[in-house]
All heavy atoms as a GROMACS GRO file, in nm:
protein
  596
    1MET      N    1 -10.014  18.068  -0.492
    1MET     CA    2  -9.923  17.986  -0.414
    1MET      C    3  -9.781  18.039  -0.428
    1MET      O    4  -9.743  18.092  -0.530
    1MET     CB    5  -9.927  17.843  -0.462
    1MET     CG    6 -10.040  17.764  -0.413
    1MET     SD    7 -10.007  17.591  -0.440
    1MET     CE    8 -10.173  17.536  -0.449
    2LEU      N    9  -9.705  18.019  -0.325
    2LEU     CA   10  -9.567  18.059  -0.322
    2LEU      C   11  -9.481  17.937  -0.347
    2LEU      O   12  -9.500  17.834  -0.282
    2LEU     CB   13  -9.534  18.118  -0.184
    2LEU     CG   14  -9.390  18.154  -0.155
    2LEU    CD1   15  -9.346  18.267  -0.249
    2LEU    CD2   16  -9.376  18.197  -0.011
    3GLY      N   17  -9.390  17.942  -0.442
    3GLY     CA   18  -9.302  17.829  -0.471
    3GLY      C   19  -9.162  17.859  -0.424
    3GLY      O   20  -9.109  17.966  -0.450
    4LEU      N   21  -9.101  17.767  -0.353
    4LEU     CA   22  -8.967  17.784  -0.301
    4LEU      C   23  -8.885  17.661  -0.331
    4LEU      O   24  -8.938  17.551  -0.339
    4LEU     CB   25  -8.970  17.803  -0.148
    4LEU     CG   26  -9.050  17.920  -0.094
    4LEU    CD1   27  -9.058  17.909   0.058
    4LEU    CD2   28  -8.986  18.050  -0.133
    5GLY      N   29  -8.756  17.677  -0.344
    5GLY     CA   30  -8.666  17.563  -0.361
    5GLY      C   31  -8.554  17.572  -0.259
    5GLY      O   32  -8.506  17.681  -0.231
    6PHE      N   33  -8.512  17.460  -0.204
    6PHE     CA   34  -8.406  17.458  -0.107
    6PHE      C   35  -8.303  17.354  -0.146
    6PHE      O   36  -8.336  17.253  -0.206
    6PHE     CB   37  -8.461  17.425   0.033
    6PHE     CG   38  -8.540  17.538   0.092
    6PHE    CD1   39  -8.675  17.548   0.068
    6PHE    CD2   40  -8.477  17.635   0.166
    6PHE    CE1   41  -8.747  17.653   0.120
    6PHE    CE2   42  -8.549  17.740   0.218
    6PHE     CZ   43  -8.684  17.749   0.196
    7ALA      N   44  -8.178  17.377  -0.107
    7ALA     CA   45  -8.071  17.283  -0.137
    7ALA      C   46  -8.090  17.155  -0.059
    7ALA      O   47  -8.136  17.157   0.054
    7ALA     CB   48  -7.936  17.346  -0.101
    8THR      N   49  -8.053  17.044  -0.119
    8THR     CA   50  -8.058  16.916  -0.048
    8THR      C   51  -7.929  16.896   0.028
    8THR      O   52  -7.835  16.975   0.019
    8THR     CB   53  -8.080  16.800  -0.147
    8THR    OG1   54  -7.975  16.800  -0.241
    8THR    CG2   55  -8.214  16.812  -0.215
    9SER      N   56  -7.920  16.785   0.100
    9SER     CA   57  -7.808  16.762   0.191
    9SER      C   58  -7.672  16.763   0.122
    9SER      O   59  -7.576  16.809   0.180
    9SER     CB   60  -7.828  16.631   0.265
    9SER     OG   61  -7.837  16.524   0.174
   10ALA      N   62  -7.661  16.714   0.001
   10ALA     CA   63  -7.531  16.710  -0.067
   10ALA      C   64  -7.477  16.851  -0.089
   10ALA      O   65  -7.359  16.878  -0.070
   10ALA     CB   66  -7.542  16.636  -0.200
   11GLN      N   67  -7.560  16.942  -0.128
   11GLN     CA   68  -7.517  17.078  -0.155
   11GLN      C   69  -7.494  17.155  -0.025
   11GLN      O   70  -7.405  17.237  -0.016
   11GLN     CB   71  -7.621  17.150  -0.240
   11GLN     CG   72  -7.574  17.285  -0.292
   11GLN     CD   73  -7.676  17.346  -0.384
   11GLN    OE1   74  -7.794  17.322  -0.373
   11GLN    NE2   75  -7.629  17.426  -0.477
   12ALA      N   76  -7.573  17.130   0.075
   12ALA     CA   77  -7.564  17.204   0.200
   12ALA      C   78  -7.456  17.148   0.293
   12ALA      O   79  -7.427  17.207   0.395
   12ALA     CB   80  -7.699  17.201   0.271
   13GLY      N   81  -7.398  17.034   0.259
   13GLY     CA   82  -7.289  16.978   0.338
   13GLY      C   83  -7.333  16.900   0.460
   13GLY      O   84  -7.260  16.888   0.556
   14THR      N   85  -7.452  16.845   0.459
   14THR     CA   86  -7.499  16.763   0.570
   14THR      C   87  -7.559  16.635   0.513
   14THR      O   88  -7.608  16.633   0.402
   14THR     CB   89  -7.604  16.837   0.656
   14THR    OG1   90  -7.646  16.749   0.760
   14THR    CG2   91  -7.723  16.882   0.578
   15ASP      N   92  -7.551  16.528   0.592
   15ASP     CA   93  -7.607  16.400   0.547
   15ASP      C   94  -7.749  16.379   0.596
   15ASP      O   95  -7.811  16.279   0.565
   15ASP     CB   96  -7.519  16.284   0.595
   15ASP     CG   97  -7.385  16.282   0.523
   15ASP    OD1   98  -7.379  16.332   0.410
   15ASP    OD2   99  -7.288  16.233   0.581
   16GLU      N  100  -7.800  16.472   0.675
   16GLU     CA  101  -7.934  16.458   0.728
   16GLU      C  102  -8.038  16.489   0.620
   16GLU      O  103  -8.016  16.571   0.534
   16GLU     CB  104  -7.955  16.551   0.847
   16GLU     CG  105  -7.867  16.515   0.964
   16GLU     CD  106  -7.898  16.600   1.085
   16GLU    OE1  107  -8.015  16.603   1.125
   16GLU    OE2  108  -7.805  16.661   1.137
   17ALA      N  109  -8.152  16.425   0.632
   17ALA     CA  110  -8.260  16.446   0.536
   17ALA      C  111  -8.362  16.544   0.594
   17ALA      O  112  -8.375  16.558   0.716
   17ALA     CB  113  -8.329  16.314   0.506
   18TRP      N  114  -8.435  16.612   0.507
   18TRP     CA  115  -8.548  16.694   0.549
   18TRP      C  116  -8.658  16.600   0.594
   18TRP      O  117  -8.681  16.495   0.535
   18TRP     CB  118  -8.598  16.779   0.433
   18TRP     CG  119  -8.510  16.895   0.400
   18TRP    CD1  120  -8.424  16.904   0.294
   18TRP    CD2  121  -8.500  17.020   0.469
   18TRP    NE1  122  -8.360  17.025   0.295
   18TRP    CE2  123  -8.405  17.098   0.401
   18TRP    CE3  124  -8.561  17.071   0.583
   18TRP    CZ2  125  -8.371  17.228   0.442
   18TRP    CZ3  126  -8.527  17.199   0.624
   18TRP    CH2  127  -8.434  17.275   0.554
   19ARG      N  128  -8.729  16.640   0.700
   19ARG     CA  129  -8.843  16.565   0.752
   19ARG      C  130  -8.952  16.664   0.793
   19ARG      O  131  -8.923  16.773   0.839
   19ARG     CB  132  -8.806  16.485   0.877
   19ARG     CG  133  -8.700  16.381   0.854
   19ARG     CD  134  -8.661  16.313   0.987
   19ARG     NE  135  -8.545  16.228   0.969
   19ARG     CZ  136  -8.548  16.105   0.923
   19ARG    NH1  137  -8.661  16.051   0.890
   19ARG    NH2  138  -8.438  16.035   0.910
   20ILE      N  139  -9.077  16.622   0.778
   20ILE     CA  140  -9.186  16.702   0.832
   20ILE      C  141  -9.195  16.668   0.980
   20ILE      O  142  -9.214  16.552   1.016
   20ILE     CB  143  -9.319  16.672   0.761
   20ILE    CG1  144  -9.311  16.720   0.616
   20ILE    CG2  145  -9.436  16.737   0.835
   20ILE    CD1  146  -9.436  16.699   0.536
   21VAL      N  147  -9.179  16.768   1.066
   21VAL     CA  148  -9.182  16.743   1.210
   21VAL      C  149  -9.314  16.786   1.273
   21VAL      O  150  -9.345  16.744   1.384
   21VAL     CB  151  -9.062  16.808   1.282
   21VAL    CG1  152  -8.932  16.744   1.237
   21VAL    CG2  153  -9.058  16.958   1.261
   22GLN      N  154  -9.390  16.871   1.204
   22GLN     CA  155  -9.522  16.912   1.250
   22GLN      C  156  -9.608  16.940   1.129
   22GLN      O  157  -9.559  16.993   1.029
   22GLN     CB  158  -9.515  17.041   1.332
   22GLN     CG  159  -9.487  17.026   1.476
   22GLN     CD  160  -9.500  17.160   1.547
   22GLN    OE1  161  -9.472  17.264   1.490
   22GLN    NE2  162  -9.538  17.155   1.672
   23SER      N  163  -9.735  16.906   1.140
   23SER     CA  164  -9.828  16.942   1.033
   23SER      C  165  -9.968  16.954   1.090
   23SER      O  166 -10.000  16.891   1.190
   23SER     CB  167  -9.826  16.839   0.919
   23SER     OG  168  -9.875  16.716   0.963
   24ALA      N  169 -10.047  17.040   1.028
   24ALA     CA  170 -10.186  17.059   1.067
   24ALA      C  171 -10.265  17.095   0.942
   24ALA      O  172 -10.214  17.162   0.853
   24ALA     CB  173 -10.199  17.169   1.172
   25GLY      N  174 -10.388  17.049   0.936
   25GLY     CA  175 -10.472  17.080   0.822
   25GLY      C  176 -10.430  17.003   0.698
   25GLY      O  177 -10.372  16.894   0.706
   26ASP      N  178 -10.453  17.062   0.582
   26ASP     CA  179 -10.427  16.998   0.453
   26ASP      C  180 -10.280  17.014   0.415
   26ASP      O  181 -10.237  17.121   0.372
   26ASP     CB  182 -10.518  17.060   0.347
   26ASP     CG  183 -10.504  16.994   0.211
   26ASP    OD1  184 -10.448  16.882   0.204
   26ASP    OD2  185 -10.550  17.053   0.112
   27VAL      N  186 -10.201  16.908   0.435
   27VAL     CA  187 -10.060  16.906   0.398
   27VAL      C  188 -10.038  16.781   0.314
   27VAL      O  189 -10.071  16.671   0.356
   27VAL     CB  190  -9.967  16.903   0.521
   27VAL    CG1  191  -9.821  16.896   0.479
   27VAL    CG2  192  -9.993  17.025   0.610
   28ARG      N  193  -9.981  16.800   0.195
   28ARG     CA  194  -9.958  16.687   0.104
   28ARG      C  195  -9.812  16.683   0.062
   28ARG      O  196  -9.750  16.787   0.043
   28ARG     CB  197 -10.045  16.701  -0.020
   28ARG     CG  198 -10.192  16.704   0.012
   28ARG     CD  199 -10.274  16.734  -0.107
   28ARG     NE  200 -10.412  16.759  -0.067
   28ARG     CZ  201 -10.513  16.753  -0.147
   28ARG    NH1  202 -10.496  16.724  -0.274
   28ARG    NH2  203 -10.634  16.777  -0.103
   29VAL      N  204  -9.762  16.563   0.044
   29VAL     CA  205  -9.626  16.544  -0.004
   29VAL      C  206  -9.633  16.450  -0.123
   29VAL      O  207  -9.699  16.347  -0.119
   29VAL     CB  208  -9.535  16.483   0.105
   29VAL    CG1  209  -9.394  16.458   0.050
   29VAL    CG2  210  -9.530  16.573   0.227
   30SER      N  211  -9.566  16.489  -0.231
   30SER     CA  212  -9.558  16.403  -0.349
   30SER      C  213  -9.419  16.414  -0.407
   30SER      O  214  -9.339  16.496  -0.364
   30SER     CB  215  -9.664  16.444  -0.452
   30SER     OG  216  -9.642  16.576  -0.496
   31THR      N  217  -9.391  16.331  -0.506
   31THR     CA  218  -9.263  16.338  -0.576
   31THR      C  219  -9.288  16.388  -0.717
   31THR      O  220  -9.403  16.402  -0.760
   31THR     CB  221  -9.196  16.200  -0.580
   31THR    OG1  222  -9.279  16.112  -0.657
   31THR    CG2  223  -9.174  16.143  -0.442
   32GLU      N  224  -9.182  16.414  -0.789
   32GLU     CA  225  -9.196  16.461  -0.926
   32GLU      C  226  -9.271  16.360  -1.013
   32GLU      O  227  -9.331  16.394  -1.112
   32GLU     CB  228  -9.059  16.492  -0.985
   32GLU     CG  229  -8.994  16.611  -0.918
   32GLU     CD  230  -8.853  16.636  -0.965
   32GLU    OE1  231  -8.789  16.543  -1.019
   32GLU    OE2  232  -8.806  16.749  -0.948
   33ALA      N  233  -9.268  16.234  -0.972
   33ALA     CA  234  -9.338  16.130  -1.046
   33ALA      C  235  -9.483  16.117  -0.998
   33ALA      O  236  -9.551  16.022  -1.031
   33ALA     CB  237  -9.266  15.996  -1.028
   34ASP      N  238  -9.529  16.215  -0.920
   34ASP     CA  239  -9.665  16.220  -0.867
   34ASP      C  240  -9.698  16.107  -0.770
   34ASP      O  241  -9.814  16.078  -0.747
   34ASP     CB  242  -9.769  16.224  -0.978
   34ASP     CG  243  -9.771  16.359  -1.046
   34ASP    OD1  244  -9.735  16.460  -0.983
   34ASP    OD2  245  -9.810  16.363  -1.164
   35ALA      N  246  -9.599  16.045  -0.713
   35ALA     CA  247  -9.624  15.942  -0.612
   35ALA      C  248  -9.651  16.010  -0.479
   35ALA      O  249  -9.567  16.082  -0.428
   35ALA     CB  250  -9.503  15.850  -0.601
   36ALA      N  251  -9.770  15.990  -0.423
   36ALA     CA  252  -9.806  16.051  -0.296
   36ALA      C  253  -9.731  15.983  -0.182
   36ALA      O  254  -9.706  15.863  -0.186
   36ALA     CB  255  -9.956  16.042  -0.273
   37MET      N  256  -9.695  16.061  -0.082
   37MET     CA  257  -9.626  16.009   0.036
   37MET      C  258  -9.710  16.039   0.159
   37MET      O  259  -9.781  16.138   0.164
   37MET     CB  260  -9.488  16.076   0.051
   37MET     CG  261  -9.393  16.052  -0.063
   37MET     SD  262  -9.240  16.145  -0.043
   37MET     CE  263  -9.177  16.074   0.107
   38VAL      N  264  -9.696  15.956   0.260
   38VAL     CA  265  -9.763  15.978   0.387
   38VAL      C  266  -9.690  16.089   0.462
   38VAL      O  267  -9.567  16.092   0.466
   38VAL     CB  268  -9.762  15.849   0.472
   38VAL    CG1  269  -9.820  15.873   0.610
   38VAL    CG2  270  -9.838  15.739   0.400
   39VAL      N  271  -9.764  16.183   0.520
   39VAL     CA  272  -9.704  16.289   0.601
   39VAL      C  273  -9.679  16.231   0.739
   39VAL      O  274  -9.769  16.212   0.818
   39VAL     CB  275  -9.798  16.412   0.609
   39VAL    CG1  276  -9.738  16.519   0.698
   39VAL    CG2  277  -9.824  16.467   0.470
   40ASP      N  278  -9.552  16.197   0.765
   40ASP     CA  279  -9.513  16.128   0.887
   40ASP      C  280  -9.375  16.180   0.929
   40ASP      O  281  -9.285  16.186   0.845
   40ASP     CB  282  -9.507  15.978   0.857
   40ASP     CG  283  -9.476  15.895   0.978
   40ASP    OD1  284  -9.387  15.933   1.058
   40ASP    OD2  285  -9.539  15.789   0.994
   41PRO      N  286  -9.356  16.216   1.055
   41PRO     CA  287  -9.228  16.271   1.099
   41PRO      C  288  -9.109  16.178   1.081
   41PRO      O  289  -8.996  16.222   1.077
   41PRO     CB  290  -9.249  16.301   1.248
   41PRO     CG  291  -9.393  16.298   1.271
   41PRO     CD  292  -9.454  16.215   1.161
   42ARG      N  293  -9.133  16.049   1.070
   42ARG     CA  294  -9.022  15.954   1.052
   42ARG      C  295  -8.980  15.939   0.907
   42ARG      O  296  -8.878  15.881   0.878
   42ARG     CB  297  -9.062  15.818   1.109
   42ARG     CG  298  -9.085  15.820   1.259
   42ARG     CD  299  -9.131  15.685   1.309
   42ARG     NE  300  -9.254  15.641   1.244
   42ARG     CZ  301  -9.376  15.662   1.291
   42ARG    NH1  302  -9.393  15.728   1.402
   42ARG    NH2  303  -9.482  15.619   1.226
   43THR      N  304  -9.059  15.993   0.815
   43THR     CA  305  -9.032  15.975   0.674
   43THR      C  306  -8.937  16.081   0.622
   43THR      O  307  -8.961  16.200   0.640
   43THR     CB  308  -9.164  15.981   0.593
   43THR    OG1  309  -9.254  15.882   0.644
   43THR    CG2  310  -9.140  15.958   0.446
   44GLU      N  311  -8.830  16.038   0.558
   44GLU     CA  312  -8.737  16.131   0.495
   44GLU      C  313  -8.801  16.185   0.368
   44GLU      O  314  -8.864  16.111   0.293
   44GLU     CB  315  -8.606  16.062   0.460
   44GLU     CG  316  -8.527  16.018   0.579
   44GLU     CD  317  -8.394  15.957   0.541
   44GLU    OE1  318  -8.358  15.956   0.420
   44GLU    OE2  319  -8.324  15.910   0.631
   45LEU      N  320  -8.782  16.314   0.343
   45LEU     CA  321  -8.832  16.374   0.220
   45LEU      C  322  -8.720  16.367   0.116
   45LEU      O  323  -8.614  16.425   0.135
   45LEU     CB  324  -8.873  16.520   0.244
   45LEU     CG  325  -8.984  16.540   0.347
   45LEU    CD1  326  -9.006  16.688   0.372
   45LEU    CD2  327  -9.112  16.474   0.300
   46PRO      N  328  -8.741  16.295   0.007
   46PRO     CA  329  -8.635  16.279  -0.092
   46PRO      C  330  -8.616  16.405  -0.176
   46PRO      O  331  -8.702  16.493  -0.179
   46PRO     CB  332  -8.687  16.164  -0.178
   46PRO     CG  333  -8.835  16.176  -0.171
   46PRO     CD  334  -8.863  16.224  -0.030
   47GLU      N  335  -8.504  16.411  -0.245
   47GLU     CA  336  -8.481  16.519  -0.341
   47GLU      C  337  -8.597  16.518  -0.441
   47GLU      O  338  -8.641  16.413  -0.486
   47GLU     CB  339  -8.351  16.496  -0.416
   47GLU     CG  340  -8.325  16.600  -0.522
   47GLU     CD  341  -8.202  16.571  -0.604
   47GLU    OE1  342  -8.119  16.490  -0.562
   47GLU    OE2  343  -8.190  16.631  -0.711
   48GLY      N  344  -8.649  16.635  -0.470
   48GLY     CA  345  -8.760  16.646  -0.563
   48GLY      C  346  -8.896  16.637  -0.497
   48GLY      O  347  -8.998  16.652  -0.563
   49ALA      N  348  -8.898  16.611  -0.364
   49ALA     CA  349  -9.027  16.606  -0.294
   49ALA      C  350  -9.096  16.741  -0.303
   49ALA      O  351  -9.032  16.846  -0.297
   49ALA     CB  352  -9.008  16.566  -0.149
   50ILE      N  353  -9.227  16.737  -0.319
   50ILE     CA  354  -9.308  16.858  -0.327
   50ILE      C  355  -9.401  16.858  -0.206
   50ILE      O  356  -9.482  16.767  -0.190
   50ILE     CB  357  -9.389  16.861  -0.457
   50ILE    CG1  358  -9.295  16.852  -0.577
   50ILE    CG2  359  -9.477  16.985  -0.464
   50ILE    CD1  360  -9.365  16.817  -0.708
   51VAL      N  361  -9.387  16.960  -0.121
   51VAL     CA  362  -9.473  16.974  -0.004
   51VAL      C  363  -9.570  17.088  -0.034
   51VAL      O  364  -9.528  17.199  -0.065
   51VAL     CB  365  -9.392  17.006   0.123
   51VAL    CG1  366  -9.483  17.012   0.245
   51VAL    CG2  367  -9.281  16.903   0.144
   52THR      N  368  -9.699  17.059  -0.025
   52THR     CA  369  -9.802  17.157  -0.056
   52THR      C  370  -9.897  17.169   0.062
   52THR      O  371  -9.940  17.068   0.118
   52THR     CB  372  -9.883  17.112  -0.181
   52THR    OG1  373  -9.792  17.087  -0.287
   52THR    CG2  374  -9.981  17.219  -0.223
   53THR      N  375  -9.928  17.293   0.100
   53THR     CA  376 -10.026  17.316   0.205
   53THR      C  377 -10.151  17.378   0.144
   53THR      O  378 -10.142  17.462   0.055
   53THR     CB  379  -9.972  17.408   0.315
   53THR    OG1  380  -9.933  17.532   0.257
   53THR    CG2  381  -9.853  17.346   0.387
   54GLY      N  382 -10.267  17.335   0.193
   54GLY     CA  383 -10.394  17.390   0.146
   54GLY      C  384 -10.431  17.515   0.224
   54GLY      O  385 -10.350  17.571   0.298
   55LYS      N  386 -10.557  17.557   0.210
   55LYS     CA  387 -10.605  17.679   0.274
   55LYS      C  388 -10.589  17.677   0.426
   55LYS      O  389 -10.569  17.780   0.488
   55LYS     CB  390 -10.751  17.704   0.240
   55LYS     CG  391 -10.774  17.748   0.098
   55LYS     CD  392 -10.921  17.777   0.074
   55LYS     CE  393 -10.942  17.818  -0.070
   55LYS     NZ  394 -11.084  17.848  -0.096
   56ASN      N  395 -10.601  17.559   0.486
   56ASN     CA  396 -10.589  17.548   0.631
   56ASN      C  397 -10.464  17.470   0.672
   56ASN      O  398 -10.454  17.426   0.786
   56ASN     CB  399 -10.714  17.482   0.690
   56ASN     CG  400 -10.725  17.335   0.650
   56ASN    OD1  401 -10.663  17.291   0.553
   56ASN    ND2  402 -10.804  17.260   0.723
   57GLY      N  403 -10.370  17.452   0.581
   57GLY     CA  404 -10.253  17.369   0.608
   57GLY      C  405 -10.133  17.446   0.657
   57GLY      O  406 -10.107  17.559   0.613
   58ARG      N  407 -10.062  17.387   0.749
   58ARG     CA  408  -9.935  17.441   0.800
   58ARG      C  409  -9.842  17.323   0.824
   58ARG      O  410  -9.886  17.215   0.860
   58ARG     CB  411  -9.956  17.516   0.931
   58ARG     CG  412 -10.044  17.639   0.917
   58ARG     CD  413 -10.062  17.707   1.052
   58ARG     NE  414 -10.158  17.815   1.041
   58ARG     CZ  415 -10.128  17.940   1.004
   58ARG    NH1  416 -10.004  17.971   0.975
   58ARG    NH2  417 -10.221  18.032   0.996
   59ALA      N  418  -9.713  17.346   0.804
   59ALA     CA  419  -9.616  17.240   0.829
   59ALA      C  420  -9.483  17.300   0.869
   59ALA      O  421  -9.451  17.414   0.834
   59ALA     CB  422  -9.598  17.154   0.703
   60VAL      N  423  -9.407  17.221   0.942
   60VAL     CA  424  -9.270  17.257   0.977
   60VAL      C  425  -9.183  17.143   0.926
   60VAL      O  426  -9.207  17.027   0.957
   60VAL     CB  427  -9.252  17.272   1.130
   60VAL    CG1  428  -9.106  17.302   1.164
   60VAL    CG2  429  -9.344  17.381   1.184
   61ILE      N  430  -9.082  17.178   0.844
   61ILE     CA  431  -8.985  17.076   0.801
   61ILE      C  432  -8.850  17.111   0.861
   61ILE      O  433  -8.817  17.228   0.880
   61ILE     CB  434  -8.978  17.060   0.648
   61ILE    CG1  435  -8.925  17.185   0.579
   61ILE    CG2  436  -9.114  17.022   0.591
   61ILE    CD1  437  -8.892  17.163   0.434
   62ARG      N  438  -8.773  17.007   0.892
   62ARG     CA  439  -8.646  17.029   0.959
   62ARG      C  440  -8.540  16.935   0.904
   62ARG      O  441  -8.568  16.821   0.868
   62ARG     CB  442  -8.664  17.004   1.109
   62ARG     CG  443  -8.541  17.036   1.191
   62ARG     CD  444  -8.567  17.022   1.340
   62ARG     NE  445  -8.667  17.121   1.380
   62ARG     CZ  446  -8.755  17.102   1.476
   62ARG    NH1  447  -8.759  16.989   1.543
   62ARG    NH2  448  -8.842  17.195   1.507
   63ARG      N  449  -8.418  16.987   0.900
   63ARG     CA  450  -8.298  16.907   0.866
   63ARG      C  451  -8.189  16.954   0.960
   63ARG      O  452  -8.136  17.063   0.944
   63ARG     CB  453  -8.258  16.928   0.721
   63ARG     CG  454  -8.131  16.850   0.684
   63ARG     CD  455  -8.091  16.872   0.542
   63ARG     NE  456  -8.049  17.010   0.525
   63ARG     CZ  457  -8.018  17.063   0.407
   63ARG    NH1  458  -8.028  16.991   0.298
   63ARG    NH2  459  -7.980  17.189   0.400
   64GLY      N  460  -8.159  16.872   1.060
   64GLY     CA  461  -8.060  16.913   1.159
   64GLY      C  462  -8.107  17.038   1.232
   64GLY      O  463  -8.215  17.041   1.288
   65GLN      N  464  -8.027  17.144   1.226
   65GLN     CA  465  -8.061  17.271   1.290
   65GLN      C  466  -8.142  17.363   1.200
   65GLN      O  467  -8.191  17.466   1.244
   65GLN     CB  468  -7.934  17.343   1.335
   65GLN     CG  469  -7.854  17.267   1.438
   65GLN     CD  470  -7.933  17.247   1.567
   65GLN    OE1  471  -7.994  17.339   1.620
   65GLN    NE2  472  -7.932  17.124   1.617
   66GLU      N  473  -8.157  17.328   1.072
   66GLU     CA  474  -8.232  17.410   0.977
   66GLU      C  475  -8.381  17.378   0.988
   66GLU      O  476  -8.419  17.262   1.003
   66GLU     CB  477  -8.186  17.383   0.834
   66GLU     CG  478  -8.042  17.416   0.811
   66GLU     CD  479  -8.000  17.374   0.672
   66GLU    OE1  480  -7.981  17.252   0.653
   66GLU    OE2  481  -7.990  17.461   0.584
   67GLN      N  482  -8.462  17.482   0.978
   67GLN     CA  483  -8.607  17.463   0.989
   67GLN      C  484  -8.678  17.560   0.894
   67GLN      O  485  -8.637  17.674   0.880
   67GLN     CB  486  -8.650  17.490   1.133
   67GLN     CG  487  -8.797  17.480   1.156
   67GLN     CD  488  -8.832  17.491   1.301
   67GLN    OE1  489  -8.802  17.399   1.376
   67GLN    NE2  490  -8.894  17.600   1.341
   68VAL      N  491  -8.784  17.510   0.831
   68VAL     CA  492  -8.867  17.592   0.743
   68VAL      C  493  -9.011  17.576   0.788
   68VAL      O  494  -9.058  17.464   0.808
   68VAL     CB  495  -8.853  17.549   0.595
   68VAL    CG1  496  -8.945  17.632   0.506
   68VAL    CG2  497  -8.709  17.562   0.549
   69ILE      N  498  -9.081  17.689   0.804
   69ILE     CA  499  -9.221  17.687   0.844
   69ILE      C  500  -9.304  17.721   0.721
   69ILE      O  501  -9.284  17.825   0.658
   69ILE     CB  502  -9.248  17.788   0.956
   69ILE    CG1  503  -9.164  17.752   1.079
   69ILE    CG2  504  -9.397  17.791   0.991
   69ILE    CD1  505  -9.166  17.856   1.188
   70LEU      N  506  -9.396  17.632   0.687
   70LEU     CA  507  -9.482  17.651   0.570
   70LEU      C  508  -9.620  17.698   0.616
   70LEU      O  509  -9.683  17.635   0.700
   70LEU     CB  510  -9.496  17.521   0.492
   70LEU     CG  511  -9.364  17.457   0.446
   70LEU    CD1  512  -9.392  17.325   0.378
   70LEU    CD2  513  -9.288  17.549   0.356
   71GLN      N  514  -9.664  17.807   0.560
   71GLN     CA  515  -9.794  17.866   0.590
   71GLN      C  516  -9.898  17.811   0.490
   71GLN      O  517  -9.862  17.742   0.395
   71GLN     CB  518  -9.785  18.018   0.581
   71GLN     CG  519  -9.686  18.079   0.680
   71GLN     CD  520  -9.727  18.057   0.824
   71GLN    OE1  521  -9.844  18.057   0.858
   71GLN    NE2  522  -9.628  18.034   0.910
   72PRO      N  523 -10.026  17.846   0.508
   72PRO     CA  524 -10.128  17.802   0.412
   72PRO      C  525 -10.096  17.846   0.269
   72PRO      O  526 -10.034  17.951   0.247
   72PRO     CB  527 -10.255  17.869   0.464
   72PRO     CG  528 -10.232  17.885   0.610
   72PRO     CD  529 -10.085  17.917   0.622
   73LEU      N  530 -10.138  17.763   0.174
   73LEU     CA  531 -10.122  17.789   0.030
   73LEU      C  532  -9.977  17.806  -0.011
   73LEU      O  533  -9.940  17.898  -0.085
   73LEU     CB  534 -10.207  17.909  -0.013
   73LEU     CG  535 -10.358  17.893   0.010
   73LEU    CD1  536 -10.430  18.020  -0.026
   73LEU    CD2  537 -10.412  17.775  -0.068
   74THR      N  538  -9.893  17.715   0.036
   74THR     CA  539  -9.750  17.716   0.002
   74THR      C  540  -9.717  17.589  -0.075
   74THR      O  541  -9.772  17.483  -0.050
   74THR     CB  542  -9.664  17.722   0.130
   74THR    OG1  543  -9.695  17.839   0.202
   74THR    CG2  544  -9.516  17.721   0.097
   75ARG      N  545  -9.624  17.603  -0.170
   75ARG     CA  546  -9.571  17.487  -0.244
   75ARG      C  547  -9.421  17.494  -0.234
   75ARG      O  548  -9.359  17.592  -0.277
   75ARG     CB  549  -9.617  17.492  -0.388
   75ARG     CG  550  -9.568  17.372  -0.470
   75ARG     CD  551  -9.625  17.380  -0.612
   75ARG     NE  552  -9.602  17.259  -0.684
   75ARG     CZ  553  -9.500  17.241  -0.769
   75ARG    NH1  554  -9.412  17.337  -0.788
   75ARG    NH2  555  -9.485  17.127  -0.831
   76LEU      N  556  -9.358  17.392  -0.178
   76LEU     CA  557  -9.214  17.387  -0.159
   76LEU      C  558  -9.160  17.266  -0.233
   76LEU      O  559  -9.212  17.155  -0.219
   76LEU     CB  560  -9.182  17.374  -0.010
   76LEU     CG  561  -9.034  17.353   0.021
   76LEU    CD1  562  -8.975  17.481   0.074
   76LEU    CD2  563  -9.018  17.241   0.120
   77VAL      N  564  -9.055  17.286  -0.314
   77VAL     CA  565  -8.991  17.178  -0.385
   77VAL      C  566  -8.848  17.167  -0.334
   77VAL      O  567  -8.773  17.264  -0.338
   77VAL     CB  568  -8.990  17.204  -0.539
   77VAL    CG1  569  -8.921  17.089  -0.611
   77VAL    CG2  570  -9.129  17.226  -0.590
   78LEU      N  571  -8.811  17.049  -0.285
   78LEU     CA  572  -8.674  17.026  -0.237
   78LEU      C  573  -8.588  16.987  -0.356
   78LEU      O  574  -8.606  16.879  -0.413
   78LEU     CB  575  -8.674  16.916  -0.131
   78LEU     CG  576  -8.753  16.949  -0.005
   78LEU    CD1  577  -8.762  16.828   0.086
   78LEU    CD2  578  -8.690  17.066   0.068
   79THR      N  579  -8.495  17.073  -0.393
   79THR     CA  580  -8.410  17.049  -0.510
   79THR      C  581  -8.263  17.057  -0.472
   79THR      O  582  -8.227  17.105  -0.366
   79THR     CB  583  -8.437  17.154  -0.619
   79THR    OG1  584  -8.407  17.284  -0.569
   79THR    CG2  585  -8.580  17.150  -0.665
   80ARG      N  586  -8.180  17.012  -0.562
   80ARG     CA  587  -8.034  17.023  -0.544
   80ARG      C  588  -7.990  17.160  -0.581
   80ARG      O  589  -8.037  17.225  -0.664
   80ARG     CB  590  -7.962  16.922  -0.631
   80ARG     CG  591  -7.966  16.789  -0.565
   80ARG     CD  592  -7.859  16.699  -0.619
   80ARG     NE  593  -7.863  16.590  -0.526
   80ARG     CZ  594  -7.758  16.534  -0.474
   80ARG    NH1  595  -7.641  16.566  -0.509
   80ARG    NH2  596  -7.769  16.440  -0.385
   0.00000   0.00000   0.00000
């Protein structure tokens, strides 16, 4: 798996939150406290959220004009 970290809104200078705007296959979101979250485009991803894609999982997360495309077998942690 590939692990990546990205700056949150406070560091990047924007008040917008990261959100999953597209997902397919096995996509999971959890927090550092292992609390599972529903993968829903309306849900803000908090600092420390962990987005993981399985063998057939893909996701697109967006914050304003910034966008990250996650391929299968990816683990992304949103950090400050």
